[in-house]
GUMIDO-78596 format. One record per residue (C-alpha): x, y, z; residue number from 1. Coordinates in Angstrom, 3 decimals. Layout:
ATOM      east     north        up  num
ATOM         X         Y         Z  NUM
...
//
This chain:
ATOM      east     north        up  num
ATOM   -54.646    45.885    50.192    1
ATOM   -54.831    47.987    47.047    2
ATOM   -56.877    47.070    43.985    3
ATOM   -55.038    45.439    41.092    4
ATOM   -53.438    47.867    38.649    5
ATOM   -54.499    46.017    35.500    6
ATOM   -52.966    48.605    33.168    7
ATOM   -49.554    48.217    34.794    8
ATOM   -49.905    44.438    34.735    9
ATOM   -50.847    44.492    31.060   10
ATOM   -47.811    46.634    30.201   11
ATOM   -45.523    44.291    32.151   12
ATOM   -46.949    41.166    30.508   13
ATOM   -46.626    42.857    27.113   14
ATOM   -42.968    43.714    27.766   15
ATOM   -42.221    40.143    28.880   16
ATOM   -44.304    38.648    26.038   17
ATOM   -46.489    36.688    28.474   18
ATOM   -49.252    36.469    25.884   19
ATOM   -51.772    34.377    27.807   20
ATOM   -51.472    36.546    30.921   21
ATOM   -51.729    39.656    28.781   22
ATOM   -55.027    38.338    27.415   23
ATOM   -56.267    37.909    30.984   24
ATOM   -55.415    41.536    31.836   25
ATOM   -56.097    43.702    28.749   26
ATOM   -55.770    47.457    29.120   27
ATOM   -58.823    49.421    28.149   28
ATOM   -60.289    49.715    24.646   29
ATOM   -64.068    49.771    25.118   30
ATOM   -66.118    48.081    22.401   31
ATOM   -69.341    48.029    24.411   32
ATOM   -70.921    50.555    22.035   33
ATOM   -70.037    48.609    18.913   34
ATOM   -72.461    48.371    16.016   35
ATOM   -72.027    44.997    14.325   36
ATOM   -74.539    43.913    11.691   37
ATOM   -75.172    40.928     9.441   38
ATOM   -76.004    41.645     5.798   39
ATOM   -78.621    39.055     4.890   40
ATOM   -80.356    40.292     1.723   41
ATOM   -79.512    41.946    -1.579   42
ATOM   -81.005    45.297    -0.599   43
ATOM   -78.805    45.522     2.509   44
ATOM   -75.777    44.422     0.473   45
ATOM   -76.420    47.116    -2.152   46
ATOM   -76.632    49.709     0.611   47
ATOM   -73.342    48.464     2.072   48
ATOM   -71.646    48.608    -1.329   49
ATOM   -72.768    52.234    -1.710   50
ATOM   -71.327    53.065     1.695   51
ATOM   -68.024    51.367     0.820   52
ATOM   -67.769    53.427    -2.358   53
ATOM   -68.642    56.673    -0.579   54
ATOM   -66.176    55.986     2.247   55
ATOM   -63.283    55.577    -0.168   56
ATOM   -61.423    53.307     2.261   57
ATOM   -62.245    50.438     4.591   58
ATOM   -60.860    47.400     6.383   59
ATOM   -61.841    43.984     5.122   60
ATOM   -61.483    40.373     6.181   61
ATOM   -62.559    37.027     4.772   62
ATOM   -63.930    34.054     6.686   63
ATOM   -63.200    30.702     5.097   64
ATOM   -63.036    26.952     5.612   65
ATOM   -59.247    26.606     5.828   66
ATOM   -56.051    28.330     6.919   67
ATOM   -54.596    27.292     3.559   68
ATOM   -55.706    30.009     1.116   69
ATOM   -55.200    27.665    -1.846   70
ATOM   -57.779    25.244    -0.452   71
ATOM   -60.053    27.639     1.436   72
ATOM   -63.661    28.157     0.417   73
ATOM   -65.322    31.491     1.075   74
ATOM   -67.814    31.545     3.940   75
ATOM   -68.261    35.299     4.358   76
ATOM   -66.665    38.751     4.219   77
ATOM   -66.545    41.501     6.821   78
ATOM   -66.013    45.238     6.432   79
ATOM   -65.390    48.181     8.734   80
ATOM   -65.673    51.798     7.626   81
ATOM   -65.336    53.487    11.008   82
ATOM   -64.314    52.398    14.517   83
ATOM   -66.859    50.308    16.430   84
ATOM   -68.932    49.730    13.289   85
ATOM   -68.653    46.658    11.067   86
ATOM   -70.702    44.478     8.734   87
ATOM   -70.546    40.757     8.031   88
ATOM   -71.808    39.301     4.757   89
ATOM   -72.335    35.541     5.231   90
ATOM   -72.617    33.523     2.034   91
ATOM   -71.854    29.857     2.743   92
ATOM   -72.817    28.978     6.318   93
ATOM   -74.559    25.687     7.038   94
ATOM   -76.627    27.617     9.531   95
ATOM   -78.558    25.392    11.961   96
ATOM   -80.898    28.329    12.657   97
ATOM   -81.674    28.527     8.939   98
ATOM   -81.065    32.268     8.785   99
ATOM   -81.246    33.539     5.233  100
ATOM   -78.017    34.480     3.507  101
ATOM   -77.178    35.785     0.075  102
ATOM   -75.937    33.356    -2.557  103
ATOM   -72.136    33.480    -2.802  104
ATOM   -72.189    34.335    -6.529  105
ATOM   -74.487    37.292    -5.889  106
ATOM   -72.273    38.465    -3.019  107
ATOM   -69.115    38.338    -5.118  108
ATOM   -70.769    39.982    -8.125  109
ATOM   -71.958    42.890    -5.976  110
ATOM   -68.604    43.351    -4.231  111
ATOM   -66.331    42.739    -7.219  112
ATOM   -66.359    46.326    -8.620  113
ATOM   -65.518    47.767    -5.195  114
ATOM   -62.806    45.245    -4.360  115
ATOM   -61.188    45.581    -7.791  116
ATOM   -61.279    49.404    -7.798  117
ATOM   -57.719    50.679    -7.124  118
ATOM   -59.069    54.105    -6.138  119
ATOM   -60.910    52.646    -3.132  120
ATOM   -58.334    51.973    -0.419  121
ATOM   -58.272    48.706     1.502  122
ATOM   -56.696    47.812     4.834  123
ATOM   -56.171    44.241     5.965  124
ATOM   -54.498    41.936     8.454  125
ATOM   -52.295    39.392     6.666  126
ATOM   -53.918    40.674     3.495  127
ATOM   -51.984    38.204     1.327  128
ATOM   -54.263    35.458     2.589  129
ATOM   -57.415    37.384     1.614  130
ATOM   -55.815    38.352    -1.697  131
ATOM   -55.327    34.691    -2.638  132
ATOM   -58.770    33.604    -1.435  133
ATOM   -60.453    36.389    -3.402  134
ATOM   -58.360    35.652    -6.507  135
ATOM   -59.456    32.020    -6.397  136
ATOM   -63.045    33.254    -6.252  137
ATOM   -62.635    35.447    -9.327  138
ATOM   -61.794    38.802    -7.720  139
ATOM   -58.553    40.687    -8.412  140
ATOM   -58.122    42.727    -5.253  141
ATOM   -56.740    46.226    -5.846  142
ATOM   -56.134    49.359    -3.814  143
ATOM   -54.499    47.672    -0.818  144
ATOM   -52.586    50.335     1.117  145
ATOM   -51.879    48.837     4.545  146
ATOM   -51.352    45.510     6.282  147
ATOM   -51.523    45.704    10.076  148
ATOM   -49.490    42.514    10.437  149
ATOM   -46.612    43.978     8.425  150
ATOM   -46.812    47.249    10.357  151
ATOM   -46.668    45.436    13.700  152
ATOM   -43.641    43.494    12.473  153
ATOM   -41.791    46.626    11.359  154
ATOM   -42.414    48.260    14.727  155
ATOM   -41.095    45.230    16.622  156
ATOM   -39.398    42.680    14.311  157
ATOM   -38.025    40.617    17.201  158
ATOM   -41.515    39.917    18.547  159
ATOM   -42.811    36.442    17.767  160
ATOM   -46.534    37.070    17.299  161
ATOM   -48.126    39.582    14.942  162
ATOM   -51.576    38.016    14.680  163
ATOM   -54.660    40.173    15.145  164
ATOM   -55.314    38.892    18.678  165
ATOM   -51.848    40.037    19.743  166
ATOM   -52.040    43.338    17.870  167
ATOM   -55.343    44.094    19.609  168
ATOM   -53.687    43.507    22.983  169
ATOM   -50.463    45.359    22.214  170
ATOM   -51.817    48.456    20.515  171
ATOM   -55.477    48.708    21.555  172
ATOM   -55.427    47.089    24.986  173
ATOM   -58.300    44.886    23.900  174
ATOM   -58.811    41.147    24.261  175
ATOM   -60.708    40.089    21.158  176
ATOM   -62.792    36.990    20.559  177
ATOM   -60.466    34.150    19.579  178
ATOM   -61.092    31.776    16.695  179
ATOM   -61.109    28.819    19.100  180
ATOM   -63.799    30.457    21.222  181
ATOM   -66.042    30.413    18.174  182
ATOM   -65.148    27.081    16.568  183
ATOM   -63.945    25.037    19.528  184
ATOM   -60.669    23.143    19.865  185
ATOM   -59.157    19.798    18.949  186
ATOM   -61.181    16.951    17.488  187
ATOM   -64.485    18.629    18.298  188
ATOM   -63.581    21.893    16.532  189
ATOM   -66.064    23.008    13.899  190
ATOM   -65.334    24.360    10.463  191
ATOM   -66.267    28.053    10.220  192
ATOM   -68.973    27.189     7.700  193
ATOM   -70.612    25.102    10.440  194
ATOM   -70.832    28.081    12.795  195
ATOM   -74.222    29.758    13.022  196
ATOM   -74.461    33.192    11.445  197
ATOM   -75.560    34.639    14.769  198
ATOM   -72.370    33.375    16.419  199
ATOM   -70.148    34.312    13.474  200
ATOM   -71.217    37.966    13.271  201
ATOM   -69.483    39.273    16.453  202
ATOM   -66.247    37.454    15.619  203
ATOM   -66.104    38.377    11.929  204
ATOM   -67.137    41.986    12.490  205
ATOM   -64.632    42.403    15.298  206
ATOM   -61.843    41.204    12.994  207
ATOM   -62.561    43.989    10.513  208
ATOM   -63.207    46.554    13.255  209
ATOM   -59.961    45.792    15.104  210
ATOM   -58.042    45.865    11.822  211
ATOM   -59.315    49.371    11.087  212
ATOM   -58.650    50.637    14.613  213
ATOM   -55.189    49.059    14.616  214
ATOM   -54.431    50.794    11.310  215
ATOM   -55.262    54.160    12.868  216
ATOM   -52.801    53.475    15.691  217
ATOM   -50.048    51.743    13.719  218
ATOM   -49.814    54.202    10.822  219
ATOM   -48.829    57.164    13.070  220
ATOM   -46.377    54.942    14.966  221
ATOM   -44.638    54.042    11.712  222
ATOM   -44.381    57.757    10.928  223
ATOM   -42.845    58.433    14.345  224
ATOM   -40.033    55.925    13.771  225
ATOM   -39.559    56.748    10.068  226
ATOM   -40.676    53.341     8.788  227
ATOM   -43.636    54.381     6.648  228
ATOM   -41.447    54.573     3.547  229
ATOM   -40.143    51.063     4.188  230
ATOM   -43.697    49.746     4.440  231
ATOM   -44.878    51.589     1.341  232
ATOM   -41.885    50.974    -0.928  233
ATOM   -40.687    47.504     0.114  234
ATOM   -43.097    45.487     2.231  235
ATOM   -46.469    46.369     0.688  236
ATOM   -45.326    46.142    -2.972  237
ATOM   -43.897    42.711    -2.143  238
ATOM   -47.303    41.357    -1.059  239
ATOM   -48.833    40.988    -4.561  240
ATOM   -45.556    39.508    -5.808  241
ATOM   -45.606    36.842    -3.093  242
ATOM   -49.300    36.312    -3.754  243
ATOM   -48.570    35.427    -7.376  244
ATOM   -45.644    33.206    -6.369  245
ATOM   -47.739    31.297    -3.846  246
ATOM   -50.596    30.828    -6.285  247
ATOM   -48.222    29.721    -9.027  248
ATOM   -46.671    27.124    -6.756  249
ATOM   -43.622    24.906    -7.161  250
ATOM   -43.554    22.291    -9.901  251
ATOM   -43.188    18.736    -8.577  252
ATOM   -42.263    15.551   -10.422  253
ATOM   -44.609    13.219    -8.568  254
ATOM   -43.408    10.150   -10.445  255
ATOM   -39.782    10.842    -9.525  256
ATOM   -40.660    11.502    -5.877  257
ATOM   -42.558     8.222    -5.765  258
ATOM   -39.579     6.387    -7.265  259
ATOM   -37.235     7.944    -4.712  260
ATOM   -39.564     7.001    -1.863  261
ATOM   -39.581     3.365    -2.961  262
ATOM   -35.794     3.421    -3.372  263
ATOM   -35.323     4.867     0.118  264
ATOM   -37.693     2.235     1.526  265
ATOM   -35.667    -0.550    -0.080  266
ATOM   -32.375     0.903     1.187  267
ATOM   -33.799     1.311     4.695  268
ATOM   -34.959    -2.310     4.787  269
ATOM   -31.501    -3.453     3.675  270
ATOM   -29.814    -1.228     6.266  271
ATOM   -32.063    -2.530     9.035  272
ATOM   -30.990    -6.109     8.365  273
ATOM   -27.331    -5.047     8.310  274
ATOM   -27.779    -3.167    11.607  275
ATOM   -29.450    -6.161    13.274  276
ATOM   -26.661    -8.423    11.999  277
ATOM   -23.883    -6.201    13.345  278
ATOM   -25.723    -5.656    16.649  279
ATOM   -26.398    -9.360    17.038  280
ATOM   -30.105    -8.804    17.750  281
ATOM   -33.203    -6.942    16.636  282
ATOM   -34.078    -3.699    18.411  283
ATOM   -35.947    -0.446    17.808  284
ATOM   -33.468     1.596    15.779  285
ATOM   -35.434     4.791    16.499  286
ATOM   -35.174     4.279    20.276  287
ATOM   -32.212     6.170    21.752  288
ATOM   -32.496     4.088    24.913  289
ATOM   -32.300     0.756    23.091  290
ATOM   -29.560     2.024    20.772  291
ATOM   -27.603     3.299    23.784  292
ATOM   -27.786    -0.136    25.376  293
ATOM   -26.472    -1.800    22.195  294
ATOM   -23.633     0.676    21.668  295
ATOM   -22.405     1.310    25.187  296
ATOM   -23.318    -1.768    27.191  297
ATOM   -23.400    -4.645    24.750  298
ATOM   -20.637    -3.450    22.381  299
ATOM   -18.885    -1.467    25.146  300
ATOM   -18.093     1.514    22.944  301
ATOM   -16.803     4.621    24.776  302
ATOM   -19.730     6.727    26.031  303
ATOM   -19.235    10.467    25.520  304
ATOM   -22.206    12.074    27.238  305
ATOM   -25.542    11.451    28.862  306
ATOM   -28.878    12.853    27.690  307
ATOM   -30.071    16.181    29.125  308
ATOM   -32.172    14.403    31.732  309
ATOM   -29.238    12.061    32.416  310
ATOM   -31.550     9.075    32.078  311
ATOM   -29.589     7.425    29.282  312
ATOM   -26.750     7.640    26.804  313
ATOM   -26.707    10.337    24.156  314
ATOM   -26.882     8.971    20.621  315
ATOM   -26.993    12.276    18.747  316
ATOM   -25.201    12.855    15.451  317
ATOM   -22.001    14.156    17.090  318
ATOM   -21.706    11.070    19.282  319
ATOM   -22.390     8.665    16.415  320
ATOM   -19.967    10.472    14.094  321
ATOM   -17.223    10.147    16.710  322
ATOM   -18.009     6.468    17.311  323
ATOM   -18.033     5.655    13.592  324
ATOM   -14.228     5.471    13.688  325
ATOM   -14.452     2.796    16.419  326
ATOM   -17.167     0.546    15.012  327
ATOM   -19.262     0.068    11.863  328
ATOM   -22.647     0.148    13.635  329
ATOM   -22.736     3.929    14.325  330
ATOM   -22.020     4.623    10.634  331
ATOM   -24.907     2.367     9.636  332
ATOM   -27.200     4.136    12.107  333
ATOM   -26.227     7.533    10.683  334
ATOM   -26.956     6.344     7.151  335
ATOM   -30.310     4.948     8.301  336
ATOM   -31.263     8.257     9.943  337
ATOM   -30.339    10.228     6.826  338
ATOM   -32.457     8.053     4.549  339
ATOM   -35.361     7.969     7.012  340
ATOM   -35.374    11.791     7.168  341
ATOM   -35.227    12.118     3.385  342
ATOM   -38.162     9.744     3.054  343
ATOM   -40.392    11.139     5.800  344
ATOM   -39.591    14.851     5.420  345
ATOM   -39.320    15.113     1.662  346
ATOM   -40.451    12.327    -0.660  347
ATOM   -43.457    11.123     1.352  348
ATOM   -44.441    14.483     2.847  349
ATOM   -44.213    16.450    -0.404  350
ATOM   -46.334    13.935    -2.303  351
ATOM   -49.177    14.462     0.172  352
ATOM   -48.921    18.254    -0.238  353
ATOM   -49.353    18.317    -4.012  354
ATOM   -52.476    20.386    -4.744  355
ATOM   -55.154    18.254    -6.439  356
ATOM   -56.118    21.027    -8.876  357
ATOM   -52.735    22.482    -9.826  358
ATOM   -50.425    19.486    -9.403  359
ATOM   -47.999    21.813    -7.615  360
ATOM   -46.898    22.522    -4.060  361
ATOM   -47.995    25.872    -2.662  362
ATOM   -45.836    27.123     0.199  363
ATOM   -46.412    30.317     2.173  364
ATOM   -43.734    33.011     2.006  365
ATOM   -43.640    34.878     5.301  366
ATOM   -42.528    38.488     5.733  367
ATOM   -43.009    38.662     9.508  368
ATOM   -41.144    35.675    10.948  369
ATOM   -37.418    36.420    10.923  370
ATOM   -35.992    39.352    12.886  371
ATOM   -33.494    40.016    10.072  372
ATOM   -36.177    40.739     7.486  373
ATOM   -35.497    37.807     5.175  374
ATOM   -38.385    35.749     3.848  375
ATOM   -39.211    32.410     5.405  376
ATOM   -41.203    29.536     3.973  377
ATOM   -43.814    27.397     5.719  378
ATOM   -46.556    24.853     5.043  379
ATOM   -44.323    23.330     3.787  380
ATOM   -40.919    24.823     4.514  381
ATOM   -39.159    24.667     1.148  382
ATOM   -36.016    26.477     2.309  383
ATOM   -34.499    23.483     4.115  384
//
């Protein structure tokens, strides 16, 4: 038996987009000699600021309390000036070890001139997120020249994942520390502010370090395939525009949405009674199995097709639309489904998403989701 060719396996898993298996068999970037440091006092922070200015360019990342940049609170910032070297500045950890950390206002005041200086170049991963977080904390980020997420997308727009974990695997052959490995999963997951500084440092520093190393690999690749101009003239200039749009948000008439929700509720209650009357009994309208029994066994309407698992009758929209010409019940069911979707997906859901401070809804506009290059909207999706 020969030893496992992990490099060949990694390339195969990358080609097939077997992401979990690819994480189990990364290629070869060695970070064993990394120099990751926590910045815990003003003197160390001042020294870091001087180095950032002298370097003229660096990768940065923010650690926060939420994936939603409009609700996220700053927990810390990380910087990398050269490969295998990074610094984490914690400022809002509820550290159980009681390690000292610099007050967040002092951190931001020290870093503000550097982050707002357009002559000092910044590299980020999904930099729009950091841009919004920093803006909400009083810093107008300037000098952003490269986003590794956008570069990865331009190189392979049909690929589904362009997060930093995947970029590290694809372009550096490195399996990085995952967010879940630091915070935990599910109901027991911790907020990043609850993570000890000691545990946060390797993760936060690696984020900035990998971003810088990925930049040094991705930038030449874009040159090779003549996509640097596209990044510099279309994608990167669009980032601050989308940042402003997301922060501005979408105006919502909460009173009107509430009125519509109540109206839909009343109409649904009326429809339910009509449906029960026509069916001759009460049943779970949302249950395809119970609805199938009513339509095809009790009312003996012509069945068109079975479900995919062939365990019951199909009651999808095509079937109900066809049956509506045979009986009034399918038409009532279709109307009920339409109103239920309007209520659950729009009136009720949008009311919950109104930001408590702005009174608006703040969606995310995504540049790296569709293979065609068009923008998509998520959290919530306002394009439907």
